[in-house]
N, C-alpha and C positions, 0 to 999 in steps of 0.2 A: 504494500500500500504506500502511496505517495504522501508527502507531508500534508498537503491540503485535505486529502481524504481523511487522514488520521485526525486532523484537527476538527473536521466536521463530525466525525464519529465520537470524539470526546465531548463535543457540545451536546450531541444527542444522548450520550451517556449521562450528562448532567440532567437531562429531562427524565430519563428512566430512573436516575437516583432520586429525583424529587417525587416520582410516583410512589416508590416504596417508602420514602421518608415520611410523606404525609399520611400514608396508610398506618404507620406504626407510631405516630406521635403520641397517641393515647396509651401506648403500651407501658412506658415507665411511670405514667401518672395514674394508671388504672386503679390501683388500690386506694389512692387518695381520693379519686373521683367516686369510687365505690362507697367510701365512708362519708364523704361530704354530702352526697345527694341521696344516700340510702338506696343505692341501686343493687338489686340482687345479682347473684352470679349468672342466672339465666338471662337477665336483661343485659348484663355486660357481655355475655357471649353473643347476643344479637348485635350489640353495638360494634364489637370487634370483628365479627365474622359476617353474619348474614346481611346486615345493612350495607356493607361495602360490596360483598360478593354479588348480591342481587342486582345492585345498580350497575356494577361492572358488566354483568351479563346483559342487562337491558340496553346499555349503551354501546356494546361491542358492534352490533350489526349497523346501527346508524352511523357510528364513527367510521367504520370500515367503508361504507358506501360514500360518505363524504370525502374520505381520503382518496378515493378513486376519481373524484370529480373536482375538488377545489385544492387550494394550496395546503399541503400538509403542515408546513411551517406555521401557518396561521391557526390551524387547529391546535397544535402544540402550545402556541403562545396563548390562545384563549383558554385552553384547559389549565395551563399553569396559573394564570390569573384567577381562574375559577377555583382552583385548589387553595390558593391563598385566602380567598373570601370564605370558603367552606371551613378552613382551619380557624379563621378568626371567629366564625359563627360557633364553632365547637368550643372555643375558649370562653366565649361570652354566654354560652347556654347555661340556664339556671334550672333546667328540668330534664328529665329523661327524654321526653318527646323532642325537646330542642336539640339534644345530642343526637337523637336518632335521625332527625332531618339533616343535620350537618354531616353526619357520617354517610348518609345516602348520597348527598351531593358530592361528597369527597370521592366516593366510588365512581361516579360519572366522570369526574375530572381525571382520575387515574387512567381510565380507558382512553380518554382523549390525549393523554401524554404518551402512553405506551404504543398503541396501534400505529399512529403515524410515524413515530420514531423508528420502529423496526422496519416499516415500509421504506422510509428514506434511507436507512442504513443499507438495505439490499440494493438500492439504486446507486449508491456511492462507490460500490466495488463490483468487479466481475464475479460471476457465480463461484469460481474457484476460491475466492477469498471471503465468502459470506459467513463461513463458520467463525473466522477470526473477527469479522465485523460484528457479528452477533455477540461474540465474546466481550467486546468493549461495552456494548449496551447492557449485557447481562451483568457485567462487573459493576457498572453503575447502579443497576437495579438491586443487586444483592448488598451493596454497601450502604444503601439507604437505611436499612433497619438498624445496623450497629450505630450509625450516627444518631438516629432518633433515641435509642436507649441510652447512649452515653451522654448526650446533651440533656435529655429529659431528666436523667438521674441527678446530674449536677444542679440543674435549675431548681429541682424540687426541694433542695436543701435550703434555698434562699427565698422561695416563694411558694404560694399555694398552687394547686394544679392549674387553675385558670390563668394566673400570671405566667406560669411556666409554659403553657401552650402559646400564649401571646408572644413570648420571646422566641419560641421555637418556630414561629412564623417568619422570623427575620431571614433565614436562609432562602426562603422562597422568593424574596425580592432579588437576591443575587441570581437565582435560577432564571427569573424573568429577563434579567439583563443578558444572560448567556443565550437564551432562546432567541432574542432579538437578532443576534448576529448569525444565526443558522441560515444557510443557503438552501433553497429548494433544488434538489438534483434533478437531472433529466430522467424521465421514467424509462427503464429498460424493459425489454421483452413485452411490449404492449401490443396485444393482438387486436383489441378494439378500444378505441378512445371513447371514454364516457359511455360504457355499456348501458343499455336501457334497463330500467329496474325490473321489467318483466322477465329478463333473461337471467337474473341473479339466482332465483330459487332453482331452476333447472340445472344451472352450473354447480351450485352447492350439492344438489342431489347426485349429480354425475361424479363428483369427487368425494362422496360420503365415506368411502372406504379408507380414505386418507384423513379427511377432516375430523370425523367422529372419534377415532382412536386418539388422535393428537389432542383434541379438546378434552376428552375424558382423562387422559394422562395428566394434562396440565391442571385440570380441576382437582384431581386427586392429590397432586403435590401441593396445590394451593391450600386445600383443606388441612393437610398434615402440617405444612409450614405455618399456617395461620394458628392452628391449635397450640403448637409449641410456643410460638412467640406471644400469643395472647395470655397464656397461663403461666409462663415462666416467672414473671415478676411477682404475681400473687403467691406462687409456690415458695419462692425465696423469702418473701415477707412473712407468710403465715407459718411455715414449717421451720425455716432456718433463722428467722428474725433478723435478716440483713437490712441495713439502711438503704435508702434510695440511691445514694451515690455508689455504694458497693454493688448493688444490683445492676446499675447502669454500666459500671466498669466491667463486671463479669460478662453480662450479655453482649456488651460492645466488643470486647476482645474475642469472644467465641464466634460471634457473627462476622467479625472482621477477617479472622483467619479463614473461616469457611467461605466467606464472600470472595476472597482472593483466590483460594485454591480451586473452587469449582469452575469458574469461568476460564481461568488460565489453563486448566487441564482439559476442560470440555470443548473449548473452541478449536484448538488444534486436533483433538480427537475426532470431532465431527468432520473436519476437512480431510483427514486421513481416511476415514470410513467412506466419505463421499467419493474420494479419488479411487479407492480400490473395491468398493462394493455398492456405491450408490446410496440413495436415501434409506433404503430398507436396512442396510447394514448399520447405518448410523443410528436409526431408531432402535434396532435390536440391542446394540451396544449400550445405549443410554437406558433402555428398559432393564437390562441386566444390572446395571449399576444402581438403579432405583430400587430394584427388588432386594439387592444386598443391603441397602441402607434400611429398608423396612424390616428385614429380618434382624438386623442389629438392634433396632428399636424394640422389637417384640421380645427379644431375649438378650438384654445388655449384659456385658461382662460383670460378674459378681465379685466383689472384693473378697479376698481370702479372710477367713475368720482369724481374729487376733488370738494371741496366746491366752489372754485373760478370758476371752469368750469361750475358748476351747476347754478351759478348766471348769466352766460352770456346769 
């Protein structure tokens, strides 16, 4: 990849970073929010997962259709500004319903940042480099959660959850400045310019054997990933009685290491599989890795019993 291409990919990576960052801003302040507004665990689960996931699903198709017809940069710019507004609404909410609405709007903005960004990344490089181009955006996407937990944990020491969220909105202003300088790439491999809406459903049905497994796989990982990140902070607070800053540091470091390792290994791996076996081999390889990670979660390594425990 050339310098200008890499520069544009890094800017797009900033947009994908923002998408994950805003999604997990409530993660480090979740327990404080839970106590302040008397929100039950079930209600918190809806706020952290369902409210965002449902709106992302609702917005995916309209955003995809718009990305094929209008400037993708403008979509990302509007979505980033919309995410900032939704985050401010979340910070100023004084009831569960207010938080629910803000989180729903936040999910719509996340789709608006992710879908056009990945579309533009594919047009900035030839097909042989798309695995590495995706790696840059995925790296940005996965680094958003450690930033949210680390920053939120520190801010929660000095302010309540509402003020902490207000300060956590500041990075989104910087993201807006980055998105402004993104350039719209020429569209590659375009068979039909601005395809009519009536042709979309038949095309989706034609490619169902590829689209459905990919979406189910991503949805499954989204659920697992969201469950871990949503309940990690309450677990550390309730069971291990850790302070907000220690939880933020712990989650931030763990997510930072995983966020770097996954994309850096996955991007080149996809390119190698694509070169020697095509998309099918790439999907099989990634599916095997995902299965291994699930098995490790089901039966994690158990610590050896201490000598004191063995004597009991």
